mmCIF file of the N, C-alpha and C atoms, coordinates in Angstrom:
data_MODEL
# 
_entry.id   MODEL 
# 
loop_
_atom_site.group_PDB 
_atom_site.id 
_atom_site.type_symbol 
_atom_site.label_atom_id 
_atom_site.label_alt_id 
_atom_site.label_comp_id 
_atom_site.label_asym_id 
_atom_site.label_entity_id 
_atom_site.label_seq_id 
_atom_site.pdbx_PDB_ins_code 
_atom_site.Cartn_x 
_atom_site.Cartn_y 
_atom_site.Cartn_z 
_atom_site.occupancy 
_atom_site.B_iso_or_equiv 
_atom_site.pdbx_formal_charge 
_atom_site.auth_seq_id 
_atom_site.auth_comp_id 
_atom_site.auth_asym_id 
_atom_site.auth_atom_id 
_atom_site.pdbx_PDB_model_num 
ATOM 1   N N  . MET A 1 1  ? 10.714 37.946 91.102  1.00 0.00 ? 1  MET A N  1 
ATOM 2   C CA . MET A 1 1  ? 12.132 37.649 91.368  1.00 0.00 ? 1  MET A CA 1 
ATOM 3   C C  . MET A 1 1  ? 12.604 36.832 90.356  1.00 0.00 ? 1  MET A C  1 
ATOM 4   N N  . LYS A 1 2  ? 13.728 36.674 89.993  1.00 0.00 ? 2  LYS A N  1 
ATOM 5   C CA . LYS A 1 2  ? 14.567 35.977 89.066  1.00 0.00 ? 2  LYS A CA 1 
ATOM 6   C C  . LYS A 1 2  ? 15.700 35.204 89.917  1.00 0.00 ? 2  LYS A C  1 
ATOM 7   N N  . PRO A 1 3  ? 15.661 33.787 89.754  1.00 0.00 ? 3  PRO A N  1 
ATOM 8   C CA . PRO A 1 3  ? 17.229 33.445 90.565  1.00 0.00 ? 3  PRO A CA 1 
ATOM 9   C C  . PRO A 1 3  ? 18.126 33.497 89.265  1.00 0.00 ? 3  PRO A C  1 
ATOM 10  N N  . ILE A 1 4  ? 19.527 34.048 90.173  1.00 0.00 ? 4  ILE A N  1 
ATOM 11  C CA . ILE A 1 4  ? 20.933 34.202 89.182  1.00 0.00 ? 4  ILE A CA 1 
ATOM 12  C C  . ILE A 1 4  ? 21.770 33.202 89.340  1.00 0.00 ? 4  ILE A C  1 
ATOM 13  N N  . LYS A 1 5  ? 22.332 33.264 88.562  1.00 0.00 ? 5  LYS A N  1 
ATOM 14  C CA . LYS A 1 5  ? 23.584 32.298 88.716  1.00 0.00 ? 5  LYS A CA 1 
ATOM 15  C C  . LYS A 1 5  ? 24.617 33.329 89.628  1.00 0.00 ? 5  LYS A C  1 
ATOM 16  N N  . PHE A 1 6  ? 25.631 32.984 90.810  1.00 0.00 ? 6  PHE A N  1 
ATOM 17  C CA . PHE A 1 6  ? 26.455 33.870 91.478  1.00 0.00 ? 6  PHE A CA 1 
ATOM 18  C C  . PHE A 1 6  ? 28.016 33.233 91.357  1.00 0.00 ? 6  PHE A C  1 
ATOM 19  N N  . LYS A 1 7  ? 28.651 33.171 91.781  1.00 0.00 ? 7  LYS A N  1 
ATOM 20  C CA . LYS A 1 7  ? 30.404 33.483 91.947  1.00 0.00 ? 7  LYS A CA 1 
ATOM 21  C C  . LYS A 1 7  ? 30.150 31.846 92.591  1.00 0.00 ? 7  LYS A C  1 
ATOM 22  N N  . GLU A 1 8  ? 29.890 31.403 93.534  1.00 0.00 ? 8  GLU A N  1 
ATOM 23  C CA . GLU A 1 8  ? 29.617 30.525 94.404  1.00 0.00 ? 8  GLU A CA 1 
ATOM 24  C C  . GLU A 1 8  ? 29.424 29.252 94.252  1.00 0.00 ? 8  GLU A C  1 
ATOM 25  N N  . ALA A 1 9  ? 28.128 29.705 93.206  1.00 0.00 ? 9  ALA A N  1 
ATOM 26  C CA . ALA A 1 9  ? 27.032 28.288 92.668  1.00 0.00 ? 9  ALA A CA 1 
ATOM 27  C C  . ALA A 1 9  ? 28.178 27.240 92.625  1.00 0.00 ? 9  ALA A C  1 
ATOM 28  N N  . ASN A 1 10 ? 27.830 25.947 92.325  1.00 0.00 ? 10 ASN A N  1 
ATOM 29  C CA . ASN A 1 10 ? 28.616 24.504 92.367  1.00 0.00 ? 10 ASN A CA 1 
ATOM 30  C C  . ASN A 1 10 ? 27.340 23.813 91.631  1.00 0.00 ? 10 ASN A C  1 
ATOM 31  N N  . LYS A 1 11 ? 26.265 23.526 91.366  1.00 0.00 ? 11 LYS A N  1 
ATOM 32  C CA . LYS A 1 11 ? 25.299 22.880 90.983  1.00 0.00 ? 11 LYS A CA 1 
ATOM 33  C C  . LYS A 1 11 ? 24.017 23.769 90.741  1.00 0.00 ? 11 LYS A C  1 
ATOM 34  N N  . ASN A 1 12 ? 23.780 22.773 89.713  1.00 0.00 ? 12 ASN A N  1 
ATOM 35  C CA . ASN A 1 12 ? 22.558 23.519 88.810  1.00 0.00 ? 12 ASN A CA 1 
ATOM 36  C C  . ASN A 1 12 ? 21.306 22.322 88.899  1.00 0.00 ? 12 ASN A C  1 
ATOM 37  N N  . LEU A 1 13 ? 20.241 23.168 90.016  1.00 0.00 ? 13 LEU A N  1 
ATOM 38  C CA . LEU A 1 13 ? 19.265 22.317 90.184  1.00 0.00 ? 13 LEU A CA 1 
ATOM 39  C C  . LEU A 1 13 ? 18.152 22.359 88.849  1.00 0.00 ? 13 LEU A C  1 
ATOM 40  N N  . LEU A 1 14 ? 17.850 21.111 87.972  1.00 0.00 ? 14 LEU A N  1 
ATOM 41  C CA . LEU A 1 14 ? 16.770 21.545 86.991  1.00 0.00 ? 14 LEU A CA 1 
ATOM 42  C C  . LEU A 1 14 ? 15.478 21.448 87.423  1.00 0.00 ? 14 LEU A C  1 
ATOM 43  N N  . LYS A 1 15 ? 14.321 21.975 86.808  1.00 0.00 ? 15 LYS A N  1 
ATOM 44  C CA . LYS A 1 15 ? 13.260 21.744 86.961  1.00 0.00 ? 15 LYS A CA 1 
ATOM 45  C C  . LYS A 1 15 ? 12.394 20.644 86.455  1.00 0.00 ? 15 LYS A C  1 
ATOM 46  N N  . PRO A 1 16 ? 11.791 19.962 87.752  1.00 0.00 ? 16 PRO A N  1 
ATOM 47  C CA . PRO A 1 16 ? 10.842 18.983 87.015  1.00 0.00 ? 16 PRO A CA 1 
ATOM 48  C C  . PRO A 1 16 ? 10.794 18.718 85.668  1.00 0.00 ? 16 PRO A C  1 
ATOM 49  N N  . GLN A 1 17 ? 10.491 17.432 84.926  1.00 0.00 ? 17 GLN A N  1 
ATOM 50  C CA . GLN A 1 17 ? 10.283 17.168 83.852  1.00 0.00 ? 17 GLN A CA 1 
ATOM 51  C C  . GLN A 1 17 ? 8.697  17.582 83.472  1.00 0.00 ? 17 GLN A C  1 
ATOM 52  N N  . SER A 1 18 ? 7.772  17.610 84.588  1.00 0.00 ? 18 SER A N  1 
ATOM 53  C CA . SER A 1 18 ? 6.150  17.797 84.921  1.00 0.00 ? 18 SER A CA 1 
ATOM 54  C C  . SER A 1 18 ? 5.828  18.908 85.092  1.00 0.00 ? 18 SER A C  1 
ATOM 55  N N  . MET A 1 19 ? 6.602  20.258 85.009  1.00 0.00 ? 19 MET A N  1 
ATOM 56  C CA . MET A 1 19 ? 6.816  21.367 85.192  1.00 0.00 ? 19 MET A CA 1 
ATOM 57  C C  . MET A 1 19 ? 6.731  22.179 83.464  1.00 0.00 ? 19 MET A C  1 
ATOM 58  N N  . THR A 1 20 ? 6.590  23.359 83.156  1.00 0.00 ? 20 THR A N  1 
ATOM 59  C CA . THR A 1 20 ? 6.840  24.002 82.238  1.00 0.00 ? 20 THR A CA 1 
ATOM 60  C C  . THR A 1 20 ? 7.842  24.558 82.397  1.00 0.00 ? 20 THR A C  1 
ATOM 61  N N  . ASP A 1 21 ? 8.546  25.541 81.635  1.00 0.00 ? 21 ASP A N  1 
ATOM 62  C CA . ASP A 1 21 ? 9.232  26.647 81.531  1.00 0.00 ? 21 ASP A CA 1 
ATOM 63  C C  . ASP A 1 21 ? 8.595  27.764 81.807  1.00 0.00 ? 21 ASP A C  1 
ATOM 64  N N  . ASP A 1 22 ? 7.093  27.698 82.218  1.00 0.00 ? 22 ASP A N  1 
ATOM 65  C CA . ASP A 1 22 ? 6.339  29.071 82.661  1.00 0.00 ? 22 ASP A CA 1 
ATOM 66  C C  . ASP A 1 22 ? 6.465  28.856 83.708  1.00 0.00 ? 22 ASP A C  1 
ATOM 67  N N  . GLU A 1 23 ? 5.918  27.799 84.393  1.00 0.00 ? 23 GLU A N  1 
ATOM 68  C CA . GLU A 1 23 ? 6.228  27.254 85.749  1.00 0.00 ? 23 GLU A CA 1 
ATOM 69  C C  . GLU A 1 23 ? 7.252  27.383 86.994  1.00 0.00 ? 23 GLU A C  1 
ATOM 70  N N  . CYS A 1 24 ? 8.638  26.677 86.160  1.00 0.00 ? 24 CYS A N  1 
ATOM 71  C CA . CYS A 1 24 ? 9.641  26.467 86.831  1.00 0.00 ? 24 CYS A CA 1 
ATOM 72  C C  . CYS A 1 24 ? 10.705 26.555 85.984  1.00 0.00 ? 24 CYS A C  1 
ATOM 73  N N  . SER A 1 25 ? 12.270 26.995 86.784  1.00 0.00 ? 25 SER A N  1 
ATOM 74  C CA . SER A 1 25 ? 12.975 26.651 85.889  1.00 0.00 ? 25 SER A CA 1 
ATOM 75  C C  . SER A 1 25 ? 14.343 26.303 86.515  1.00 0.00 ? 25 SER A C  1 
ATOM 76  N N  . SER A 1 26 ? 15.682 26.134 86.000  1.00 0.00 ? 26 SER A N  1 
ATOM 77  C CA . SER A 1 26 ? 16.347 25.686 87.088  1.00 0.00 ? 26 SER A CA 1 
ATOM 78  C C  . SER A 1 26 ? 17.074 26.404 87.846  1.00 0.00 ? 26 SER A C  1 
ATOM 79  N N  . LEU A 1 27 ? 17.716 26.195 88.710  1.00 0.00 ? 27 LEU A N  1 
ATOM 80  C CA . LEU A 1 27 ? 18.564 26.856 89.867  1.00 0.00 ? 27 LEU A CA 1 
ATOM 81  C C  . LEU A 1 27 ? 19.811 26.809 89.999  1.00 0.00 ? 27 LEU A C  1 
ATOM 82  N N  . TRP A 1 28 ? 20.560 27.663 90.029  1.00 0.00 ? 28 TRP A N  1 
ATOM 83  C CA . TRP A 1 28 ? 21.769 27.273 90.084  1.00 0.00 ? 28 TRP A CA 1 
ATOM 84  C C  . TRP A 1 28 ? 21.648 27.649 91.789  1.00 0.00 ? 28 TRP A C  1 
ATOM 85  N N  . VAL A 1 29 ? 22.996 26.546 92.322  1.00 0.00 ? 29 VAL A N  1 
ATOM 86  C CA . VAL A 1 29 ? 22.771 26.650 94.116  1.00 0.00 ? 29 VAL A CA 1 
ATOM 87  C C  . VAL A 1 29 ? 24.360 26.792 94.308  1.00 0.00 ? 29 VAL A C  1 
ATOM 88  N N  . TYR A 1 30 ? 24.590 27.267 95.611  1.00 0.00 ? 30 TYR A N  1 
ATOM 89  C CA . TYR A 1 30 ? 25.712 26.720 96.576  1.00 0.00 ? 30 TYR A CA 1 
ATOM 90  C C  . TYR A 1 30 ? 25.330 25.419 97.047  1.00 0.00 ? 30 TYR A C  1 
ATOM 91  N N  . THR A 1 31 ? 26.035 24.482 97.443  1.00 0.00 ? 31 THR A N  1 
ATOM 92  C CA . THR A 1 31 ? 25.543 23.193 98.291  1.00 0.00 ? 31 THR A CA 1 
ATOM 93  C C  . THR A 1 31 ? 27.187 22.850 99.122  1.00 0.00 ? 31 THR A C  1 
ATOM 94  N N  . ASP A 1 32 ? 26.773 22.635 99.845  1.00 0.00 ? 32 ASP A N  1 
ATOM 95  C CA . ASP A 1 32 ? 27.876 21.632 100.447 1.00 0.00 ? 32 ASP A CA 1 
ATOM 96  C C  . ASP A 1 32 ? 27.915 20.387 101.025 1.00 0.00 ? 32 ASP A C  1 
ATOM 97  N N  . GLY A 1 33 ? 26.840 19.941 100.996 1.00 0.00 ? 33 GLY A N  1 
ATOM 98  C CA . GLY A 1 33 ? 25.751 19.042 100.990 1.00 0.00 ? 33 GLY A CA 1 
ATOM 99  C C  . GLY A 1 33 ? 24.909 18.554 102.436 1.00 0.00 ? 33 GLY A C  1 
ATOM 100 N N  . GLU A 1 34 ? 24.853 20.122 103.104 1.00 0.00 ? 34 GLU A N  1 
ATOM 101 C CA . GLU A 1 34 ? 24.170 20.259 104.375 1.00 0.00 ? 34 GLU A CA 1 
ATOM 102 C C  . GLU A 1 34 ? 23.079 21.322 104.115 1.00 0.00 ? 34 GLU A C  1 
ATOM 103 N N  . GLN A 1 35 ? 23.565 22.173 103.258 1.00 0.00 ? 35 GLN A N  1 
ATOM 104 C CA . GLN A 1 35 ? 22.424 23.080 102.563 1.00 0.00 ? 35 GLN A CA 1 
ATOM 105 C C  . GLN A 1 35 ? 22.188 23.675 101.339 1.00 0.00 ? 35 GLN A C  1 
ATOM 106 N N  . CYS A 1 36 ? 21.256 24.313 100.334 1.00 0.00 ? 36 CYS A N  1 
ATOM 107 C CA . CYS A 1 36 ? 21.599 24.788 98.904  1.00 0.00 ? 36 CYS A CA 1 
ATOM 108 C C  . CYS A 1 36 ? 21.099 25.850 99.137  1.00 0.00 ? 36 CYS A C  1 
ATOM 109 N N  . ILE A 1 37 ? 22.084 27.029 98.512  1.00 0.00 ? 37 ILE A N  1 
ATOM 110 C CA . ILE A 1 37 ? 22.326 28.329 99.041  1.00 0.00 ? 37 ILE A CA 1 
ATOM 111 C C  . ILE A 1 37 ? 21.480 28.713 97.472  1.00 0.00 ? 37 ILE A C  1 
ATOM 112 N N  . SER A 1 38 ? 20.687 29.765 97.287  1.00 0.00 ? 38 SER A N  1 
ATOM 113 C CA . SER A 1 38 ? 20.123 30.030 95.618  1.00 0.00 ? 38 SER A CA 1 
ATOM 114 C C  . SER A 1 38 ? 20.282 32.094 95.503  1.00 0.00 ? 38 SER A C  1 
ATOM 115 N N  . CYS A 1 39 ? 20.128 32.308 94.638  1.00 0.00 ? 39 CYS A N  1 
ATOM 116 C CA . CYS A 1 39 ? 20.448 34.042 94.698  1.00 0.00 ? 39 CYS A CA 1 
ATOM 117 C C  . CYS A 1 39 ? 19.482 34.448 93.577  1.00 0.00 ? 39 CYS A C  1 
ATOM 118 N N  . TRP A 1 40 ? 18.587 35.811 94.269  1.00 0.00 ? 40 TRP A N  1 
ATOM 119 C CA . TRP A 1 40 ? 17.490 36.072 93.446  1.00 0.00 ? 40 TRP A CA 1 
ATOM 120 C C  . TRP A 1 40 ? 17.274 37.025 93.256  1.00 0.00 ? 40 TRP A C  1 
ATOM 121 N N  . LYS A 1 41 ? 17.144 38.082 92.373  1.00 0.00 ? 41 LYS A N  1 
ATOM 122 C CA . LYS A 1 41 ? 17.330 39.278 91.937  1.00 0.00 ? 41 LYS A CA 1 
ATOM 123 C C  . LYS A 1 41 ? 15.971 39.685 92.087  1.00 0.00 ? 41 LYS A C  1 
ATOM 124 N N  . MET A 1 42 ? 15.751 41.068 92.619  1.00 0.00 ? 42 MET A N  1 
ATOM 125 C CA . MET A 1 42 ? 14.423 41.859 92.211  1.00 0.00 ? 42 MET A CA 1 
ATOM 126 C C  . MET A 1 42 ? 14.455 42.733 91.005  1.00 0.00 ? 42 MET A C  1 
ATOM 127 N N  . ASN A 1 43 ? 13.157 43.044 90.646  1.00 0.00 ? 43 ASN A N  1 
ATOM 128 C CA . ASN A 1 43 ? 13.259 44.201 89.546  1.00 0.00 ? 43 ASN A CA 1 
ATOM 129 C C  . ASN A 1 43 ? 13.022 45.351 90.002  1.00 0.00 ? 43 ASN A C  1 
ATOM 130 N N  . TRP A 1 44 ? 13.096 46.015 89.343  1.00 0.00 ? 44 TRP A N  1 
ATOM 131 C CA . TRP A 1 44 ? 13.121 47.408 90.261  1.00 0.00 ? 44 TRP A CA 1 
ATOM 132 C C  . TRP A 1 44 ? 11.385 47.487 90.909  1.00 0.00 ? 44 TRP A C  1 
ATOM 133 N N  . LYS A 1 45 ? 10.655 47.277 90.463  1.00 0.00 ? 45 LYS A N  1 
ATOM 134 C CA . LYS A 1 45 ? 9.158  47.528 90.981  1.00 0.00 ? 45 LYS A CA 1 
ATOM 135 C C  . LYS A 1 45 ? 9.081  46.618 92.598  1.00 0.00 ? 45 LYS A C  1 
ATOM 136 N N  . GLN A 1 46 ? 10.075 45.671 92.569  1.00 0.00 ? 46 GLN A N  1 
ATOM 137 C CA . GLN A 1 46 ? 9.777  44.639 93.566  1.00 0.00 ? 46 GLN A CA 1 
ATOM 138 C C  . GLN A 1 46 ? 10.909 45.388 94.637  1.00 0.00 ? 46 GLN A C  1 
ATOM 139 N N  . ARG A 1 47 ? 11.541 45.951 94.219  1.00 0.00 ? 47 ARG A N  1 
ATOM 140 C CA . ARG A 1 47 ? 12.855 46.515 95.140  1.00 0.00 ? 47 ARG A CA 1 
ATOM 141 C C  . ARG A 1 47 ? 12.000 48.106 96.084  1.00 0.00 ? 47 ARG A C  1 
ATOM 142 N N  . ILE A 1 48 ? 11.347 48.464 94.936  1.00 0.00 ? 48 ILE A N  1 
ATOM 143 C CA . ILE A 1 48 ? 10.586 49.489 96.035  1.00 0.00 ? 48 ILE A CA 1 
ATOM 144 C C  . ILE A 1 48 ? 9.603  48.644 96.675  1.00 0.00 ? 48 ILE A C  1 
ATOM 145 N N  . MET A 1 49 ? 8.959  47.825 96.018  1.00 0.00 ? 49 MET A N  1 
ATOM 146 C CA . MET A 1 49 ? 7.416  47.089 97.532  1.00 0.00 ? 49 MET A CA 1 
ATOM 147 C C  . MET A 1 49 ? 8.543  47.028 98.247  1.00 0.00 ? 49 MET A C  1 
ATOM 148 N N  . ALA A 1 50 ? 9.721  46.442 98.135  1.00 0.00 ? 50 ALA A N  1 
ATOM 149 C CA . ALA A 1 50 ? 10.185 45.896 99.563  1.00 0.00 ? 50 ALA A CA 1 
ATOM 150 C C  . ALA A 1 50 ? 11.040 46.869 100.530 1.00 0.00 ? 50 ALA A C  1 
ATOM 151 N N  . LEU A 1 51 ? 10.900 47.879 99.853  1.00 0.00 ? 51 LEU A N  1 
ATOM 152 C CA . LEU A 1 51 ? 11.454 49.112 100.659 1.00 0.00 ? 51 LEU A CA 1 
ATOM 153 C C  . LEU A 1 51 ? 10.263 49.817 101.448 1.00 0.00 ? 51 LEU A C  1 
ATOM 154 N N  . LEU A 1 52 ? 9.181  49.900 100.523 1.00 0.00 ? 52 LEU A N  1 
ATOM 155 C CA . LEU A 1 52 ? 8.355  50.476 101.454 1.00 0.00 ? 52 LEU A CA 1 
ATOM 156 C C  . LEU A 1 52 ? 7.356  49.484 102.444 1.00 0.00 ? 52 LEU A C  1 
ATOM 157 N N  . PHE A 1 53 ? 6.835  48.110 102.196 1.00 0.00 ? 53 PHE A N  1 
ATOM 158 C CA . PHE A 1 53 ? 6.698  47.313 103.148 1.00 0.00 ? 53 PHE A CA 1 
ATOM 159 C C  . PHE A 1 53 ? 7.735  46.936 103.628 1.00 0.00 ? 53 PHE A C  1 
ATOM 160 N N  . GLY A 1 54 ? 8.967  46.301 103.145 1.00 0.00 ? 54 GLY A N  1 
ATOM 161 C CA . GLY A 1 54 ? 9.704  45.603 104.059 1.00 0.00 ? 54 GLY A CA 1 
ATOM 162 C C  . GLY A 1 54 ? 9.434  44.268 104.379 1.00 0.00 ? 54 GLY A C  1 
ATOM 163 N N  . ARG A 1 55 ? 8.757  43.731 103.310 1.00 0.00 ? 55 ARG A N  1 
ATOM 164 C CA . ARG A 1 55 ? 8.332  42.432 103.514 1.00 0.00 ? 55 ARG A CA 1 
ATOM 165 C C  . ARG A 1 55 ? 9.098  41.769 102.624 1.00 0.00 ? 55 ARG A C  1 
ATOM 166 N N  . VAL A 1 56 ? 9.474  40.139 102.011 1.00 0.00 ? 56 VAL A N  1 
ATOM 167 C CA . VAL A 1 56 ? 10.128 39.173 101.308 1.00 0.00 ? 56 VAL A CA 1 
ATOM 168 C C  . VAL A 1 56 ? 9.132  38.265 101.313 1.00 0.00 ? 56 VAL A C  1 
ATOM 169 N N  . TRP A 1 57 ? 8.328  37.589 100.505 1.00 0.00 ? 57 TRP A N  1 
ATOM 170 C CA . TRP A 1 57 ? 7.555  35.910 100.930 1.00 0.00 ? 57 TRP A CA 1 
ATOM 171 C C  . TRP A 1 57 ? 8.064  35.447 100.345 1.00 0.00 ? 57 TRP A C  1 
ATOM 172 N N  . LEU A 1 58 ? 8.397  34.225 100.902 1.00 0.00 ? 58 LEU A N  1 
ATOM 173 C CA . LEU A 1 58 ? 8.432  32.721 100.700 1.00 0.00 ? 58 LEU A CA 1 
ATOM 174 C C  . LEU A 1 58 ? 7.730  31.736 99.996  1.00 0.00 ? 58 LEU A C  1 
ATOM 175 N N  . SER A 1 59 ? 7.813  31.044 99.403  1.00 0.00 ? 59 SER A N  1 
ATOM 176 C CA . SER A 1 59 ? 6.853  29.964 98.972  1.00 0.00 ? 59 SER A CA 1 
ATOM 177 C C  . SER A 1 59 ? 7.343  28.965 98.498  1.00 0.00 ? 59 SER A C  1 
ATOM 178 N N  . VAL A 1 60 ? 7.283  27.859 99.474  1.00 0.00 ? 60 VAL A N  1 
ATOM 179 C CA . VAL A 1 60 ? 8.163  26.238 98.755  1.00 0.00 ? 60 VAL A CA 1 
ATOM 180 C C  . VAL A 1 60 ? 6.941  25.284 98.665  1.00 0.00 ? 60 VAL A C  1 
ATOM 181 N N  . LEU A 1 61 ? 7.374  25.128 97.387  1.00 0.00 ? 61 LEU A N  1 
ATOM 182 C CA . LEU A 1 61 ? 5.964  24.490 96.332  1.00 0.00 ? 61 LEU A CA 1 
ATOM 183 C C  . LEU A 1 61 ? 6.293  22.655 96.738  1.00 0.00 ? 61 LEU A C  1 
ATOM 184 N N  . SER A 1 62 ? 5.354  21.811 98.170  1.00 0.00 ? 62 SER A N  1 
ATOM 185 C CA . SER A 1 62 ? 5.832  20.793 98.558  1.00 0.00 ? 62 SER A CA 1 
ATOM 186 C C  . SER A 1 62 ? 4.450  20.903 99.388  1.00 0.00 ? 62 SER A C  1 
ATOM 187 N N  . GLY A 1 63 ? 3.523  21.818 99.864  1.00 0.00 ? 63 GLY A N  1 
ATOM 188 C CA . GLY A 1 63 ? 2.209  21.671 99.899  1.00 0.00 ? 63 GLY A CA 1 
ATOM 189 C C  . GLY A 1 63 ? 1.899  20.964 101.627 1.00 0.00 ? 63 GLY A C  1 
ATOM 190 N N  . GLN A 1 64 ? 2.840  19.818 102.078 1.00 0.00 ? 64 GLN A N  1 
ATOM 191 C CA . GLN A 1 64 ? 2.805  18.978 103.029 1.00 0.00 ? 64 GLN A CA 1 
ATOM 192 C C  . GLN A 1 64 ? 3.348  19.705 104.154 1.00 0.00 ? 64 GLN A C  1 
ATOM 193 N N  . THR A 1 65 ? 4.192  19.663 104.479 1.00 0.00 ? 65 THR A N  1 
ATOM 194 C CA . THR A 1 65 ? 5.465  20.780 105.384 1.00 0.00 ? 65 THR A CA 1 
ATOM 195 C C  . THR A 1 65 ? 6.298  21.671 104.591 1.00 0.00 ? 65 THR A C  1 
ATOM 196 N N  . GLN A 1 66 ? 6.853  22.223 105.683 1.00 0.00 ? 66 GLN A N  1 
ATOM 197 C CA . GLN A 1 66 ? 7.983  23.203 105.078 1.00 0.00 ? 66 GLN A CA 1 
ATOM 198 C C  . GLN A 1 66 ? 9.287  22.812 106.155 1.00 0.00 ? 66 GLN A C  1 
ATOM 199 N N  . PRO A 1 67 ? 10.773 22.437 104.692 1.00 0.00 ? 67 PRO A N  1 
ATOM 200 C CA . PRO A 1 67 ? 11.158 21.978 105.232 1.00 0.00 ? 67 PRO A CA 1 
ATOM 201 C C  . PRO A 1 67 ? 12.148 23.635 106.121 1.00 0.00 ? 67 PRO A C  1 
ATOM 202 N N  . PRO A 1 68 ? 13.374 23.414 106.967 1.00 0.00 ? 68 PRO A N  1 
ATOM 203 C CA . PRO A 1 68 ? 13.937 24.553 107.426 1.00 0.00 ? 68 PRO A CA 1 
ATOM 204 C C  . PRO A 1 68 ? 14.408 25.691 106.316 1.00 0.00 ? 68 PRO A C  1 
ATOM 205 N N  . VAL A 1 69 ? 14.221 26.337 106.557 1.00 0.00 ? 69 VAL A N  1 
ATOM 206 C CA . VAL A 1 69 ? 14.667 27.594 105.247 1.00 0.00 ? 69 VAL A CA 1 
ATOM 207 C C  . VAL A 1 69 ? 14.835 28.733 105.658 1.00 0.00 ? 69 VAL A C  1 
ATOM 208 N N  . TRP A 1 70 ? 16.031 29.556 105.681 1.00 0.00 ? 70 TRP A N  1 
ATOM 209 C CA . TRP A 1 70 ? 16.408 30.957 105.726 1.00 0.00 ? 70 TRP A CA 1 
ATOM 210 C C  . TRP A 1 70 ? 16.283 32.273 104.260 1.00 0.00 ? 70 TRP A C  1 
ATOM 211 N N  . VAL A 1 71 ? 15.649 33.148 104.501 1.00 0.00 ? 71 VAL A N  1 
ATOM 212 C CA . VAL A 1 71 ? 15.758 34.432 103.790 1.00 0.00 ? 71 VAL A CA 1 
ATOM 213 C C  . VAL A 1 71 ? 16.628 35.602 104.536 1.00 0.00 ? 71 VAL A C  1 
ATOM 214 N N  . ASP A 1 72 ? 17.304 35.809 103.392 1.00 0.00 ? 72 ASP A N  1 
ATOM 215 C CA . ASP A 1 72 ? 18.067 37.622 104.031 1.00 0.00 ? 72 ASP A CA 1 
ATOM 216 C C  . ASP A 1 72 ? 18.429 38.203 102.901 1.00 0.00 ? 72 ASP A C  1 
ATOM 217 N N  . CYS A 1 73 ? 18.588 39.684 103.182 1.00 0.00 ? 73 CYS A N  1 
ATOM 218 C CA . CYS A 1 73 ? 18.862 40.948 102.081 1.00 0.00 ? 73 CYS A CA 1 
ATOM 219 C C  . CYS A 1 73 ? 20.202 40.996 102.445 1.00 0.00 ? 73 CYS A C  1 
ATOM 220 N N  . ASP A 1 74 ? 21.040 41.111 101.619 1.00 0.00 ? 74 ASP A N  1 
ATOM 221 C CA . ASP A 1 74 ? 22.809 41.200 101.929 1.00 0.00 ? 74 ASP A CA 1 
ATOM 222 C C  . ASP A 1 74 ? 23.410 41.271 100.174 1.00 0.00 ? 74 ASP A C  1 
ATOM 223 N N  . LYS A 1 75 ? 24.553 41.870 100.045 1.00 0.00 ? 75 LYS A N  1 
ATOM 224 C CA . LYS A 1 75 ? 24.907 41.535 99.037  1.00 0.00 ? 75 LYS A CA 1 
ATOM 225 C C  . LYS A 1 75 ? 25.846 40.518 98.657  1.00 0.00 ? 75 LYS A C  1 
ATOM 226 N N  . THR A 1 76 ? 26.146 39.802 99.945  1.00 0.00 ? 76 THR A N  1 
ATOM 227 C CA . THR A 1 76 ? 26.527 38.280 99.999  1.00 0.00 ? 76 THR A CA 1 
ATOM 228 C C  . THR A 1 76 ? 26.425 37.995 101.023 1.00 0.00 ? 76 THR A C  1 
ATOM 229 N N  . VAL A 1 77 ? 25.817 36.343 101.178 1.00 0.00 ? 77 VAL A N  1 
ATOM 230 C CA . VAL A 1 77 ? 26.293 35.667 102.531 1.00 0.00 ? 77 VAL A CA 1 
ATOM 231 C C  . VAL A 1 77 ? 27.214 34.903 102.466 1.00 0.00 ? 77 VAL A C  1 
ATOM 232 N N  . PHE A 1 78 ? 28.341 34.731 101.470 1.00 0.00 ? 78 PHE A N  1 
ATOM 233 C CA . PHE A 1 78 ? 29.512 34.274 102.035 1.00 0.00 ? 78 PHE A CA 1 
ATOM 234 C C  . PHE A 1 78 ? 30.722 35.137 102.311 1.00 0.00 ? 78 PHE A C  1 
ATOM 235 N N  . LYS A 1 79 ? 30.353 34.996 103.491 1.00 0.00 ? 79 LYS A N  1 
ATOM 236 C CA . LYS A 1 79 ? 31.497 35.890 104.345 1.00 0.00 ? 79 LYS A CA 1 
ATOM 237 C C  . LYS A 1 79 ? 32.729 35.270 104.145 1.00 0.00 ? 79 LYS A C  1 
ATOM 238 N N  . GLN A 1 80 ? 33.941 36.345 104.078 1.00 0.00 ? 80 GLN A N  1 
ATOM 239 C CA . GLN A 1 80 ? 35.442 36.008 103.830 1.00 0.00 ? 80 GLN A CA 1 
ATOM 240 C C  . GLN A 1 80 ? 35.806 36.081 105.343 1.00 0.00 ? 80 GLN A C  1 
ATOM 241 N N  . GLU A 1 81 ? 36.245 35.098 105.400 1.00 0.00 ? 81 GLU A N  1 
ATOM 242 C CA . GLU A 1 81 ? 37.274 34.532 106.858 1.00 0.00 ? 81 GLU A CA 1 
ATOM 243 C C  . GLU A 1 81 ? 38.936 35.196 107.234 1.00 0.00 ? 81 GLU A C  1 
# 
């Protein structure tokens, strides 16, 4: 999956200087000061694998703990009120 910029994005998180472009890239997010939301696009193979197996894996590069996270599949998570 690749992170993509989206309409609501209001901050660009830059990759750590200690990592190469192959290891990490910048990440556009929406933040309200309490959470950061990013958007990721699947290629065709990943879409088929998700359809067949119904699984999405999440890895957070911290190693010691898992911060609270959530994963969703929808057109948008920003609901119009």
